[in-house]
Biopython code that builds the backbone (N, CA, C, O; Angstrom):
import numpy as np
from Bio.PDB.StructureBuilder import StructureBuilder

atoms = [
    (1, "UNK", "N", (0.834, -1.181, 0.000)),
    (1, "UNK", "CA", (0.000, 0.000, 0.000)),
    (1, "UNK", "C", (0.882, 1.248, 0.000)),
    (1, "UNK", "O", (1.915, 1.301, 0.668)),
    (2, "UNK", "N", (0.452, 2.240, -0.758)),
    (2, "UNK", "CA", (1.176, 3.501, -0.864)),
    (2, "UNK", "C", (0.505, 4.549, 0.022)),
    (2, "UNK", "O", (-0.721, 4.665, 0.014)),
    (3, "UNK", "N", (1.288, 5.314, 0.784)),
    (3, "UNK", "CA", (0.745, 6.359, 1.645)),
    (3, "UNK", "C", (0.468, 7.599, 0.801)),
    (3, "UNK", "O", (1.354, 8.111, 0.117)),
    (4, "UNK", "N", (-0.786, 8.078, 0.862)),
    (4, "UNK", "CA", (-1.222, 9.217, 0.057)),
    (4, "UNK", "C", (-1.557, 10.447, 0.911)),
    (4, "UNK", "O", (-1.122, 11.556, 0.600)),
    (5, "UNK", "N", (-2.325, 10.251, 1.980)),
    (5, "UNK", "CA", (-2.823, 11.317, 2.869)),
    (5, "UNK", "C", (-3.444, 12.455, 2.062)),
    (5, "UNK", "O", (-3.075, 13.620, 2.208)),
    (6, "UNK", "N", (-4.416, 12.077, 1.190)),
    (6, "UNK", "CA", (-5.137, 13.025, 0.351)),
    (6, "UNK", "C", (-6.475, 13.367, 0.985)),
    (6, "UNK", "O", (-7.198, 12.478, 1.434)),
    (7, "UNK", "N", (-6.805, 14.644, 1.023)),
    (7, "UNK", "CA", (-8.091, 15.083, 1.537)),
    (7, "UNK", "C", (-9.182, 14.723, 0.529)),
    (7, "UNK", "O", (-9.013, 14.936, -0.672)),
    (8, "UNK", "N", (-10.302, 14.176, 1.013)),
    (8, "UNK", "CA", (-11.409, 13.765, 0.141)),
    (8, "UNK", "C", (-12.732, 14.258, 0.709)),
    (8, "UNK", "O", (-12.839, 14.562, 1.897)),
    (9, "UNK", "N", (-13.745, 14.332, -0.165)),
    (9, "UNK", "CA", (-15.110, 14.605, 0.253)),
    (9, "UNK", "C", (-15.761, 13.263, 0.562)),
    (9, "UNK", "O", (-15.669, 12.331, -0.237)),
    (10, "UNK", "N", (-16.420, 13.159, 1.718)),
    (10, "UNK", "CA", (-16.979, 11.889, 2.165)),
    (10, "UNK", "C", (-18.457, 12.041, 2.484)),
    (10, "UNK", "O", (-18.887, 13.058, 3.029)),
    (11, "UNK", "N", (-19.224, 11.021, 2.138)),
    (11, "UNK", "CA", (-20.605, 10.903, 2.602)),
    (11, "UNK", "C", (-20.614, 9.744, 3.595)),
    (11, "UNK", "O", (-20.183, 8.636, 3.276)),
    (12, "UNK", "N", (-21.107, 10.010, 4.792)),
    (12, "UNK", "CA", (-21.138, 8.974, 5.833)),
    (12, "UNK", "C", (-22.444, 9.076, 6.594)),
    (12, "UNK", "O", (-23.161, 10.073, 6.506)),
    (13, "UNK", "N", (-22.738, 8.026, 7.342)),
    (13, "UNK", "CA", (-23.900, 8.048, 8.230)),
    (13, "UNK", "C", (-23.412, 7.951, 9.663)),
    (13, "UNK", "O", (-22.311, 7.471, 9.933)),
    (14, "UNK", "N", (-24.240, 8.410, 10.559)),
    (14, "UNK", "CA", (-23.909, 8.384, 11.977)),
    (14, "UNK", "C", (-25.109, 7.818, 12.733)),
    (14, "UNK", "O", (-26.243, 8.253, 12.529)),
    (15, "UNK", "N", (-24.854, 6.858, 13.596)),
    (15, "UNK", "CA", (-25.951, 6.279, 14.381)),
    (15, "UNK", "C", (-26.272, 7.184, 15.562)),
    (15, "UNK", "O", (-25.544, 8.137, 15.839)),
    (16, "UNK", "N", (-27.354, 6.885, 16.248)),
    (16, "UNK", "CA", (-27.726, 7.685, 17.423)),
    (16, "UNK", "C", (-26.699, 7.539, 18.545)),
    (16, "UNK", "O", (-26.646, 8.366, 19.455)),
    (17, "UNK", "N", (-25.884, 6.482, 18.475)),
    (17, "UNK", "CA", (-24.815, 6.277, 19.459)),
    (17, "UNK", "C", (-23.520, 6.970, 19.059)),
    (17, "UNK", "O", (-22.539, 6.923, 19.802)),
    (18, "UNK", "N", (-23.504, 7.617, 17.887)),
    (18, "UNK", "CA", (-22.323, 8.340, 17.433)),
    (18, "UNK", "C", (-21.342, 7.504, 16.633)),
    (18, "UNK", "O", (-20.211, 7.934, 16.408)),
    (19, "UNK", "N", (-21.750, 6.315, 16.197)),
    (19, "UNK", "CA", (-20.864, 5.456, 15.403)),
    (19, "UNK", "C", (-20.917, 5.906, 13.945)),
    (19, "UNK", "O", (-21.986, 5.933, 13.336)),
    (20, "UNK", "N", (-19.755, 6.260, 13.387)),
    (20, "UNK", "CA", (-19.653, 6.765, 12.023)),
    (20, "UNK", "C", (-19.433, 5.602, 11.060)),
    (20, "UNK", "O", (-18.607, 4.722, 11.306)),
    (21, "UNK", "N", (-20.189, 5.613, 9.956)),
    (21, "UNK", "CA", (-20.059, 4.595, 8.913)),
    (21, "UNK", "C", (-19.861, 5.292, 7.570)),
    (21, "UNK", "O", (-20.798, 5.901, 7.054)),
    (22, "UNK", "N", (-18.645, 5.215, 6.986)),
    (22, "UNK", "CA", (-18.429, 5.835, 5.674)),
    (22, "UNK", "C", (-19.189, 5.083, 4.582)),
    (22, "UNK", "O", (-19.235, 3.852, 4.590)),
    (23, "UNK", "N", (-19.790, 5.829, 3.634)),
    (23, "UNK", "CA", (-20.592, 5.224, 2.568)),
    (23, "UNK", "C", (-19.934, 5.358, 1.195)),
    (23, "UNK", "O", (-19.807, 4.368, 0.474)),
    (24, "UNK", "N", (-19.515, 6.572, 0.828)),
    (24, "UNK", "CA", (-18.822, 6.790, -0.450)),
    (24, "UNK", "C", (-18.054, 8.100, -0.372)),
    (24, "UNK", "O", (-18.354, 8.964, 0.452)),
    (25, "UNK", "N", (-17.047, 8.236, -1.254)),
    (25, "UNK", "CA", (-16.232, 9.440, -1.262)),
    (25, "UNK", "C", (-15.890, 9.848, -2.683)),
    (25, "UNK", "O", (-15.962, 9.050, -3.617)),
    (26, "UNK", "N", (-15.519, 11.106, -2.821)),
    (26, "UNK", "CA", (-15.132, 11.650, -4.119)),
    (26, "UNK", "C", (-13.612, 11.713, -4.176)),
    (26, "UNK", "O", (-12.973, 12.341, -3.331)),
    (27, "UNK", "N", (-13.043, 11.057, -5.180)),
    (27, "UNK", "CA", (-11.600, 10.997, -5.364)),
    (27, "UNK", "C", (-11.232, 11.876, -6.546)),
    (27, "UNK", "O", (-11.706, 11.650, -7.660)),
    (28, "UNK", "N", (-10.392, 12.877, -6.316)),
    (28, "UNK", "CA", (-9.950, 13.793, -7.370)),
    (28, "UNK", "C", (-8.473, 13.548, -7.648)),
    (28, "UNK", "O", (-7.620, 13.852, -6.814)),
    (29, "UNK", "N", (-8.175, 13.003, -8.807)),
    (29, "UNK", "CA", (-6.792, 12.793, -9.230)),
    (29, "UNK", "C", (-6.315, 14.047, -9.955)),
    (29, "UNK", "O", (-7.128, 14.774, -10.527)),
    (30, "UNK", "N", (-5.017, 14.311, -9.940)),
    (30, "UNK", "CA", (-4.472, 15.475, -10.639)),
    (30, "UNK", "C", (-4.686, 15.340, -12.136)),
    (30, "UNK", "O", (-4.274, 14.351, -12.741)),
    (31, "UNK", "N", (-5.329, 16.333, -12.731)),
    (31, "UNK", "CA", (-5.539, 16.343, -14.168)),
    (31, "UNK", "C", (-6.656, 15.444, -14.664)),
    (31, "UNK", "O", (-6.913, 15.398, -15.867)),
    (32, "UNK", "N", (-7.323, 14.731, -13.776)),
    (32, "UNK", "CA", (-8.412, 13.837, -14.164)),
    (32, "UNK", "C", (-9.721, 14.329, -13.564)),
    (32, "UNK", "O", (-9.735, 15.121, -12.622)),
    (33, "UNK", "N", (-10.806, 13.847, -14.122)),
    (33, "UNK", "CA", (-12.121, 14.166, -13.588)),
    (33, "UNK", "C", (-12.312, 13.411, -12.275)),
    (33, "UNK", "O", (-11.881, 12.266, -12.140)),
    (34, "UNK", "N", (-12.962, 14.062, -11.310)),
    (34, "UNK", "CA", (-13.185, 13.384, -10.029)),
    (34, "UNK", "C", (-14.197, 12.254, -10.220)),
    (34, "UNK", "O", (-15.064, 12.315, -11.091)),
    (35, "UNK", "N", (-14.064, 11.222, -9.384)),
    (35, "UNK", "CA", (-14.986, 10.085, -9.467)),
    (35, "UNK", "C", (-15.466, 9.712, -8.075)),
    (35, "UNK", "O", (-14.807, 9.980, -7.071)),
    (36, "UNK", "N", (-16.621, 9.092, -8.048)),
    (36, "UNK", "CA", (-17.239, 8.660, -6.797)),
    (36, "UNK", "C", (-16.896, 7.190, -6.576)),
    (36, "UNK", "O", (-17.069, 6.361, -7.469)),
    (37, "UNK", "N", (-16.406, 6.876, -5.369)),
    (37, "UNK", "CA", (-16.067, 5.498, -5.013)),
    (37, "UNK", "C", (-17.017, 5.065, -3.906)),
    (37, "UNK", "O", (-17.044, 5.664, -2.832)),
    (38, "UNK", "N", (-17.803, 4.010, -4.175)),
    (38, "UNK", "CA", (-18.733, 3.458, -3.189)),
    (38, "UNK", "C", (-17.982, 2.457, -2.318)),
    (38, "UNK", "O", (-17.247, 1.612, -2.829)),
    (39, "UNK", "N", (-18.166, 2.552, -1.027)),
    (39, "UNK", "CA", (-17.501, 1.645, -0.087)),
    (39, "UNK", "C", (-18.349, 0.395, 0.046)),
    (39, "UNK", "O", (-19.504, 0.455, 0.466)),
    (40, "UNK", "N", (-17.757, -0.752, -0.320)),
    (40, "UNK", "CA", (-18.474, -2.020, -0.298)),
    (40, "UNK", "C", (-18.462, -2.672, 1.084)),
    (40, "UNK", "O", (-19.456, -3.268, 1.501)),
    (41, "UNK", "N", (-17.341, -2.558, 1.791)),
    (41, "UNK", "CA", (-17.204, -3.296, 3.058)),
    (41, "UNK", "C", (-16.258, -2.575, 4.010)),
    (41, "UNK", "O", (-15.220, -2.064, 3.591)),
    (42, "UNK", "N", (-16.618, -2.534, 5.287)),
    (42, "UNK", "CA", (-15.733, -2.018, 6.329)),
    (42, "UNK", "C", (-15.056, -3.222, 6.968)),
    (42, "UNK", "O", (-15.711, -4.056, 7.592)),
    (43, "UNK", "N", (-13.743, -3.306, 6.806)),
    (43, "UNK", "CA", (-12.989, -4.443, 7.327)),
    (43, "UNK", "C", (-12.628, -4.224, 8.792)),
    (43, "UNK", "O", (-12.730, -5.139, 9.610)),
    (44, "UNK", "N", (-12.203, -2.997, 9.117)),
    (44, "UNK", "CA", (-11.753, -2.702, 10.479)),
    (44, "UNK", "C", (-11.966, -1.221, 10.772)),
    (44, "UNK", "O", (-11.931, -0.387, 9.867)),
    (45, "UNK", "N", (-12.186, -0.907, 12.042)),
    (45, "UNK", "CA", (-12.232, 0.486, 12.478)),
    (45, "UNK", "C", (-11.537, 0.568, 13.827)),
    (45, "UNK", "O", (-11.736, -0.285, 14.692)),
    (46, "UNK", "N", (-10.718, 1.603, 13.999)),
    (46, "UNK", "CA", (-9.990, 1.762, 15.255)),
    (46, "UNK", "C", (-9.719, 3.245, 15.489)),
    (46, "UNK", "O", (-9.923, 4.070, 14.599)),
    (47, "UNK", "N", (-9.261, 3.570, 16.682)),
    (47, "UNK", "CA", (-8.915, 4.939, 17.049)),
    (47, "UNK", "C", (-7.415, 5.028, 17.255)),
    (47, "UNK", "O", (-6.792, 4.086, 17.745)),
    (48, "UNK", "N", (-6.828, 6.175, 16.877)),
    (48, "UNK", "CA", (-5.403, 6.414, 17.112)),
    (48, "UNK", "C", (-5.196, 7.911, 17.271)),
    (48, "UNK", "O", (-6.096, 8.710, 17.008)),
    (49, "UNK", "N", (-4.000, 8.277, 17.704)),
    (49, "UNK", "CA", (-3.634, 9.686, 17.795)),
    (49, "UNK", "C", (-2.472, 9.927, 16.848)),
    (49, "UNK", "O", (-1.480, 9.197, 16.866)),
    (50, "UNK", "N", (-2.601, 10.960, 16.018)),
    (50, "UNK", "CA", (-1.556, 11.346, 15.076)),
    (50, "UNK", "C", (-1.141, 12.763, 15.447)),
    (50, "UNK", "O", (-1.915, 13.705, 15.279)),
    (51, "UNK", "N", (0.073, 12.914, 15.949)),
    (51, "UNK", "CA", (0.585, 14.205, 16.421)),
    (51, "UNK", "C", (-0.343, 14.811, 17.474)),
    (51, "UNK", "O", (-0.530, 16.027, 17.509)),
    (52, "UNK", "N", (-0.917, 13.980, 18.320)),
    (52, "UNK", "CA", (-1.792, 14.425, 19.392)),
    (52, "UNK", "C", (-3.240, 14.623, 18.986)),
    (52, "UNK", "O", (-4.086, 14.893, 19.838)),
    (53, "UNK", "N", (-3.547, 14.494, 17.684)),
    (53, "UNK", "CA", (-4.916, 14.648, 17.202)),
    (53, "UNK", "C", (-5.619, 13.295, 17.167)),
    (53, "UNK", "O", (-5.100, 12.347, 16.578)),
    (54, "UNK", "N", (-6.798, 13.191, 17.791)),
    (54, "UNK", "CA", (-7.527, 11.918, 17.723)),
    (54, "UNK", "C", (-8.037, 11.667, 16.305)),
    (54, "UNK", "O", (-8.602, 12.559, 15.673)),
    (55, "UNK", "N", (-7.834, 10.447, 15.814)),
    (55, "UNK", "CA", (-8.242, 10.053, 14.468)),
    (55, "UNK", "C", (-9.011, 8.738, 14.546)),
    (55, "UNK", "O", (-8.702, 7.878, 15.370)),
    (56, "UNK", "N", (-10.015, 8.590, 13.684)),
    (56, "UNK", "CA", (-10.672, 7.308, 13.479)),
    (56, "UNK", "C", (-10.081, 6.730, 12.197)),
    (56, "UNK", "O", (-10.035, 7.411, 11.173)),
    (57, "UNK", "N", (-9.634, 5.493, 12.249)),
    (57, "UNK", "CA", (-8.998, 4.852, 11.102)),
    (57, "UNK", "C", (-9.888, 3.706, 10.630)),
    (57, "UNK", "O", (-10.259, 2.830, 11.412)),
    (58, "UNK", "N", (-10.223, 3.725, 9.343)),
    (58, "UNK", "CA", (-11.095, 2.714, 8.745)),
    (58, "UNK", "C", (-10.309, 1.966, 7.675)),
    (58, "UNK", "O", (-9.701, 2.585, 6.801)),
    (59, "UNK", "N", (-10.320, 0.640, 7.742)),
    (59, "UNK", "CA", (-9.804, -0.189, 6.657)),
    (59, "UNK", "C", (-11.022, -0.628, 5.857)),
    (59, "UNK", "O", (-11.939, -1.257, 6.384)),
    (60, "UNK", "N", (-11.013, -0.280, 4.567)),
    (60, "UNK", "CA", (-12.203, -0.444, 3.732)),
    (60, "UNK", "C", (-11.891, -1.233, 2.472)),
    (60, "UNK", "O", (-10.732, -1.385, 2.085)),
    (61, "UNK", "N", (-12.946, -1.732, 1.838)),
    (61, "UNK", "CA", (-12.815, -2.460, 0.577)),
    (61, "UNK", "C", (-13.824, -1.905, -0.412)),
    (61, "UNK", "O", (-14.989, -1.696, -0.072)),
    (62, "UNK", "N", (-13.368, -1.666, -1.651)),
    (62, "UNK", "CA", (-14.229, -1.182, -2.724)),
    (62, "UNK", "C", (-13.756, -1.770, -4.040)),
    (62, "UNK", "O", (-12.628, -2.249, -4.157)),
    (63, "UNK", "N", (-14.639, -1.727, -5.027)),
    (63, "UNK", "CA", (-14.269, -2.112, -6.379)),
    (63, "UNK", "C", (-14.012, -0.830, -7.164)),
    (63, "UNK", "O", (-14.919, -0.024, -7.371)),
    (64, "UNK", "N", (-12.761, -0.653, -7.598)),
    (64, "UNK", "CA", (-12.354, 0.536, -8.344)),
    (64, "UNK", "C", (-11.826, 0.082, -9.694)),
    (64, "UNK", "O", (-10.872, -0.693, -9.765)),
    (65, "UNK", "N", (-12.443, 0.562, -10.763)),
    (65, "UNK", "CA", (-12.077, 0.179, -12.137)),
    (65, "UNK", "C", (-12.117, -1.335, -12.326)),
    (65, "UNK", "O", (-11.266, -1.895, -13.017)),
    (66, "UNK", "N", (-13.101, -2.000, -11.716)),
    (66, "UNK", "CA", (-13.271, -3.437, -11.871)),
    (66, "UNK", "C", (-12.344, -4.284, -11.023)),
    (66, "UNK", "O", (-12.350, -5.508, -11.150)),
    (67, "UNK", "N", (-11.543, -3.667, -10.159)),
    (67, "UNK", "CA", (-10.590, -4.398, -9.312)),
    (67, "UNK", "C", (-10.929, -4.132, -7.848)),
    (67, "UNK", "O", (-11.100, -2.982, -7.442)),
    (68, "UNK", "N", (-11.025, -5.213, -7.051)),
    (68, "UNK", "CA", (-11.256, -5.042, -5.617)),
    (68, "UNK", "C", (-9.998, -4.487, -4.975)),
    (68, "UNK", "O", (-8.911, -5.045, -5.131)),
    (69, "UNK", "N", (-10.154, -3.368, -4.241)),
    (69, "UNK", "CA", (-9.016, -2.722, -3.600)),
    (69, "UNK", "C", (-9.298, -2.566, -2.119)),
    (69, "UNK", "O", (-10.431, -2.309, -1.712)),
    (70, "UNK", "N", (-8.265, -2.722, -1.326)),
    (70, "UNK", "CA", (-8.342, -2.472, 0.114)),
    (70, "UNK", "C", (-7.541, -1.193, 0.366)),
    (70, "UNK", "O", (-6.424, -1.034, -0.125)),
    (71, "UNK", "N", (-8.136, -0.292, 1.141)),
    (71, "UNK", "CA", (-7.474, 0.977, 1.414)),
    (71, "UNK", "C", (-7.829, 1.448, 2.816)),
    (71, "UNK", "O", (-8.702, 0.887, 3.478)),
    (72, "UNK", "N", (-7.128, 2.496, 3.254)),
    (72, "UNK", "CA", (-7.311, 3.008, 4.604)),
    (72, "UNK", "C", (-7.726, 4.475, 4.531)),
    (72, "UNK", "O", (-7.118, 5.266, 3.809)),
    (73, "UNK", "N", (-8.761, 4.829, 5.282)),
    (73, "UNK", "CA", (-9.232, 6.207, 5.373)),
    (73, "UNK", "C", (-9.080, 6.660, 6.825)),
    (73, "UNK", "O", (-9.235, 5.869, 7.755)),
    (74, "UNK", "N", (-8.773, 7.954, 7.002)),
    (74, "UNK", "CA", (-8.677, 8.521, 8.341)),
    (74, "UNK", "C", (-9.630, 9.696, 8.460)),
    (74, "UNK", "O", (-9.775, 10.497, 7.537)),
    (75, "UNK", "N", (-10.281, 9.783, 9.625)),
    (75, "UNK", "CA", (-11.175, 10.884, 9.941)),
    (75, "UNK", "C", (-10.585, 11.645, 11.111)),
    (75, "UNK", "O", (-10.436, 11.098, 12.204)),
    (76, "UNK", "N", (-10.248, 12.910, 10.885)),
    (76, "UNK", "CA", (-9.679, 13.751, 11.933)),
    (76, "UNK", "C", (-10.829, 14.346, 12.735)),
    (76, "UNK", "O", (-11.583, 15.174, 12.227)),
    (77, "UNK", "N", (-10.960, 13.924, 13.985)),
    (77, "UNK", "CA", (-12.114, 14.251, 14.815)),
    (77, "UNK", "C", (-12.208, 15.753, 15.094)),
    (77, "UNK", "O", (-13.302, 16.313, 15.038)),
    (78, "UNK", "N", (-11.107, 16.405, 15.387)),
    (78, "UNK", "CA", (-11.147, 17.825, 15.763)),
    (78, "UNK", "C", (-11.484, 18.750, 14.594)),
    (78, "UNK", "O", (-12.159, 19.760, 14.792)),
    (79, "UNK", "N", (-11.031, 18.427, 13.385)),
    (79, "UNK", "CA", (-11.265, 19.313, 12.238)),
    (79, "UNK", "C", (-12.358, 18.793, 11.303)),
    (79, "UNK", "O", (-12.706, 19.470, 10.336)),
    (80, "UNK", "N", (-12.906, 17.600, 11.573)),
    (80, "UNK", "CA", (-13.979, 16.987, 10.767)),
    (80, "UNK", "C", (-13.536, 16.729, 9.324)),
    (80, "UNK", "O", (-14.354, 16.834, 8.411)),
    (81, "UNK", "N", (-12.262, 16.394, 9.098)),
    (81, "UNK", "CA", (-11.752, 16.153, 7.751)),
    (81, "UNK", "C", (-11.514, 14.665, 7.521)),
    (81, "UNK", "O", (-11.130, 13.930, 8.431)),
    (82, "UNK", "N", (-11.751, 14.240, 6.277)),
    (82, "UNK", "CA", (-11.513, 12.865, 5.846)),
    (82, "UNK", "C", (-10.288, 12.826, 4.939)),
    (82, "UNK", "O", (-10.080, 13.722, 4.120)),
    (83, "UNK", "N", (-9.480, 11.779, 5.095)),
    (83, "UNK", "CA", (-8.282, 11.601, 4.281)),
    (83, "UNK", "C", (-8.234, 10.183, 3.731)),
    (83, "UNK", "O", (-8.555, 9.223, 4.432)),
    (84, "UNK", "N", (-7.833, 10.059, 2.474)),
    (84, "UNK", "CA", (-7.477, 8.760, 1.909)),
    (84, "UNK", "C", (-6.022, 8.574, 2.299)),
    (84, "UNK", "O", (-5.141, 9.227, 1.740)),
    (85, "UNK", "N", (-5.760, 7.687, 3.257)),
    (85, "UNK", "CA", (-4.430, 7.561, 3.827)),
    (85, "UNK", "C", (-3.552, 6.591, 3.034)),
    (85, "UNK", "O", (-2.455, 6.952, 2.607)),
    (86, "UNK", "N", (-4.027, 5.375, 2.840)),
    (86, "UNK", "CA", (-3.246, 4.361, 2.115)),
    (86, "UNK", "C", (-4.107, 3.712, 1.033)),
    (86, "UNK", "O", (-5.302, 3.480, 1.215)),
    (87, "UNK", "N", (-3.459, 3.427, -0.098)),
    (87, "UNK", "CA", (-4.168, 2.709, -1.168)),
    (87, "UNK", "C", (-3.171, 1.839, -1.893)),
    (87, "UNK", "O", (-3.535, 1.137, -2.837)),
]
sb = StructureBuilder()
sb.init_structure("model")
sb.init_model(0)
sb.init_chain("A")
sb.init_seg("    ")
for serial, (resi, resn, name, xyz) in enumerate(atoms, 1):
    if name == "N":
        sb.init_residue(resn, " ", resi, " ")
    sb.init_atom(name, np.array(xyz, "f"), 0.0, 1.0, " ", f" {name:<3s}", serial, name[0])
structure = sb.get_structure()
């Protein structure tokens, strides 16, 4: 997996208990048209601190260009930002 740490637009749901579930995100490549990636499966979710900032880390699976890919997304709790961390 390659570390990217790219900021992305995310659509997610939140339960009444505050559990966040990512649904799909918009991936913008340099020089290419942005595309929507639907998240097929959540493999793992955990919490960590990166430079003192609390982060939620999701290991996810999606089909991108006909190929199943596993990747990692991070949600920065304090700034409400989503990142495509590893792909």
